[in-house]
C-alpha positions as CSV (number, residue, x, y, z in Angstrom):
1,M,137.9,1.4,124.9
2,R,137.5,2.9,128.2
3,R,140.8,3.8,128.5
4,L,140.7,5.5,124.9
5,I,137.5,7.2,125.6
6,I,139.5,8.4,129.0
7,I,142.7,9.6,127.0
8,L,140.4,11.6,124.4
9,T,138.0,13.6,127.2
10,I,141.8,14.6,128.8
11,S,142.8,15.5,125.2
12,G,139.8,17.5,124.6
13,L,140.1,19.3,127.5
14,L,143.4,20.2,127.2
15,H,142.7,21.6,123.9
16,S,140.0,23.8,125.6
17,C,142.0,25.0,127.8
18,S,144.8,25.6,125.1
19,D,141.9,27.5,123.0
20,N,140.8,30.0,125.9
21,P,144.0,32.1,126.0
22,T,144.3,32.5,122.5
23,K,140.4,33.5,122.1
24,Q,141.1,35.6,124.9
25,A,143.9,37.2,123.0
26,I,141.9,38.2,120.4
27,A,139.0,39.7,122.5
28,D,141.8,41.8,123.9
29,N,143.3,42.6,120.2
30,S,139.7,43.8,119.0
31,V,139.5,46.4,122.2
32,V,142.7,47.6,121.5
33,D,142.6,47.8,118.1
34,K,138.9,49.8,118.7
35,S,140.4,52.2,121.0
36,D,143.4,53.1,118.4
37,L,140.4,53.8,116.0
38,F,138.9,56.1,119.0
39,L,142.0,57.9,119.3
40,N,142.9,58.5,115.8
41,L,140.1,60.5,115.3
42,F,141.5,63.3,117.7
43,S,144.1,65.8,115.8
44,E,146.7,66.0,117.7
45,I,148.3,69.4,118.9
46,K,150.4,71.1,121.2
47,Y,148.3,72.4,124.2
48,Q,150.4,75.9,124.9
49,D,147.8,78.2,125.3
50,L,144.9,76.6,124.3
51,H,141.7,78.3,124.0
52,I,138.9,76.6,124.0
53,Y,135.4,77.8,123.3
54,T,131.7,76.7,121.8
55,P,131.6,77.2,117.6
56,P,129.1,79.9,116.7
57,Y,125.4,78.8,116.7
58,D,124.7,78.9,112.7
59,T,126.9,76.0,111.2
60,S,125.7,76.3,107.6
61,N,128.3,79.2,106.7
62,R,131.4,78.5,108.9
63,V,134.1,76.0,109.9
64,D,135.5,76.3,112.8
65,K,138.1,74.3,114.2
66,Y,135.9,72.8,117.3
67,D,133.3,71.5,115.1
68,G,135.3,67.8,115.4
69,I,135.0,64.7,113.8
70,Q,131.7,63.1,114.5
71,I,132.4,59.8,116.8
72,D,130.8,56.7,115.5
73,R,127.9,55.5,118.3
74,S,130.1,51.9,118.1
75,L,132.8,53.9,120.0
76,Y,130.5,55.3,122.7
77,K,131.8,52.4,125.1
78,F,135.2,54.8,125.7
79,L,133.3,57.7,126.3
80,V,131.1,56.2,129.4
81,F,132.7,57.7,133.3
82,D,131.1,57.1,136.4
83,N,127.9,59.3,136.6
84,Y,129.0,61.4,133.8
85,I,126.7,61.9,131.0
86,N,126.1,58.3,129.1
87,P,126.7,59.0,125.5
88,T,124.4,56.0,124.8
89,E,121.9,57.2,126.6
90,I,121.6,60.4,124.4
91,D,119.2,61.0,121.4
92,T,120.8,59.6,117.8
93,F,120.0,63.2,116.8
94,Y,122.9,64.6,118.8
95,H,125.9,63.8,118.8
96,Y,129.7,63.4,120.0
97,F,132.9,64.8,118.2
98,A,136.0,64.7,118.4
99,C,138.5,67.7,118.1
100,F,141.8,67.4,119.5
101,K,144.0,65.1,121.6
102,F,147.2,66.5,123.1
103,K,149.9,65.3,125.9
104,L,148.6,65.0,130.1
105,S,151.9,63.2,131.3
106,D,153.9,59.8,130.0
107,S,150.6,58.2,131.3
108,K,147.9,60.7,130.3
109,T,146.6,61.7,127.3
110,G,143.6,65.0,127.3
111,L,140.8,64.4,125.0
112,I,138.9,67.4,123.7
113,I,135.4,66.6,122.9
114,R,132.5,68.2,121.9
115,R,129.3,66.7,122.8
116,P,124.9,67.7,123.8
117,S,124.2,70.3,126.0
118,Q,120.9,71.8,126.6
119,Y,119.8,72.8,122.8
120,S,122.9,71.4,121.0
121,E,125.9,70.1,121.0
122,S,127.7,73.2,122.2
123,A,129.4,71.9,125.3
124,I,133.5,70.6,125.3
125,D,134.5,68.4,127.8
126,L,138.2,67.5,128.0
127,Y,138.6,64.3,128.7
128,T,141.7,62.6,130.6
129,W,142.4,59.2,128.3
130,D,144.7,56.6,130.5
131,N,146.7,55.1,127.9
132,L,147.7,52.4,129.9
133,E,144.2,51.4,130.9
134,K,142.8,52.5,127.9
135,K,139.9,54.1,129.1
136,V,138.8,57.6,130.6
137,S,140.0,58.7,133.7
138,N,138.4,62.0,134.2
139,I,136.0,64.6,132.8
140,I,135.9,68.7,133.0
141,N,132.7,70.9,131.6
142,L,135.3,73.6,129.6
143,A,133.2,75.6,127.8
144,D,129.6,76.0,126.7
145,A,127.3,78.5,125.7
146,F,123.2,78.4,125.3
147,G,120.4,80.7,126.2
148,D,116.7,81.3,126.8
149,E,114.3,83.8,127.3
150,G,116.1,87.2,127.7
151,W,119.0,84.7,129.6
152,Y,122.6,83.4,127.7
153,F,125.8,82.9,129.1
154,V,129.1,81.8,127.5
155,Q,132.3,79.7,129.7
156,D,135.6,79.6,127.6
157,A,138.4,77.8,128.8
158,W,142.3,77.8,128.6
159,I,144.8,75.0,129.4
160,E,148.1,76.0,130.1
161,D,150.8,76.3,132.7
162,V,149.4,79.1,134.8
163,N,151.5,78.9,137.8
164,A,155.2,77.5,136.0
165,D,155.4,74.5,137.6
166,N,155.4,72.5,134.6
167,Y,152.0,70.9,134.9
168,L,149.2,71.8,133.1
169,D,146.1,74.0,134.5
170,I,142.4,75.1,133.3
171,V,141.6,78.5,133.1
172,F,137.7,79.2,132.7
173,R,135.8,82.3,132.4
174,K,132.0,82.7,132.7
175,K,129.9,85.7,131.5
176,E,126.0,85.5,132.1
177,Y,123.2,88.2,130.7
178,D,119.2,88.1,132.0
179,Q,117.1,90.9,130.8
180,D,113.6,90.7,132.1
181,L,110.9,90.5,129.4
182,D,108.6,91.9,131.4
183,E,110.9,94.8,132.5
184,P,113.1,95.1,129.4
185,S,115.3,98.0,131.3
186,K,115.8,95.0,134.2
187,I,119.2,93.6,133.6
188,T,121.4,91.8,135.6
189,R,125.4,91.0,134.6
190,S,127.8,88.3,136.1
191,D,131.5,87.5,135.5
192,T,133.0,84.7,137.0
193,S,136.6,83.3,136.5
194,F,138.5,80.6,138.3
195,V,141.5,78.0,138.1
196,F,141.7,74.6,138.3
197,L,145.4,73.9,138.9
198,G,147.3,70.3,138.0
199,D,149.5,67.9,138.9
200,I,150.7,64.6,138.2
201,K,147.3,63.1,139.4
202,S,144.6,65.8,138.6
203,F,143.2,68.9,138.4
204,K,141.4,70.9,141.6
205,Q,140.0,74.3,141.4
206,S,142.4,76.9,143.8
207,N,142.3,79.9,144.5
208,F,145.1,80.7,142.6
209,N,145.2,84.4,141.5
210,F,145.8,85.7,137.8
211,D,145.1,88.3,135.1
212,R,141.4,88.3,134.2
213,N,142.3,91.0,131.4
214,K,144.2,88.2,129.8
215,Y,141.4,86.0,129.1
216,Q,139.3,87.2,126.7
217,L,136.0,85.4,125.6
218,K,135.8,84.4,121.7
219,H,131.9,85.2,121.4
220,W,130.5,87.2,123.4
221,T,127.7,90.0,122.1
222,K,126.2,91.3,125.3
223,Q,127.8,94.1,126.7
């Protein structure tokens, strides 16, 4: 009888061990399936001369290509990266939107995502998606626009190969307008631009010279 109990115990342990890989595989497949569901929200596009800008604030009477598709909160875990804004901590009144995806390299995909900013979902970021790790490996803010009490700014970005090295780069241009409400004639303006050059690993800010006149903000009303 004792021998029979020992045999049954060993058999049970073997059975339990053989079940674990199966359960793990099911769990892994579930993660993969959800990441595919996440990526399928994005429309695939070509990166050539991609101009990224904040859609107009009034959403009632217009349709814009950067409106995107609302990302369900169950998929927000794929948006978490280091100390960047954690989408799970955002008020449910605001949302994240999947806009576009495009190839960055053989192992990385660029995701264009619109997200909450100061007053509305006006910010647009580039999320670098690692195809092998199935997760975000970097985030860069591309565009945004908002203002308050006489001050207003607009930032657009362009994704293209500006230095012809076969790697995608990012051109940024930002304009600000600030009017003193106590002295309306006192107005301050600024216009800045810079380039993040890309390589096989990442994007890095540089002093690369380019023709700024080629890059005009999509929505800029202040003169």
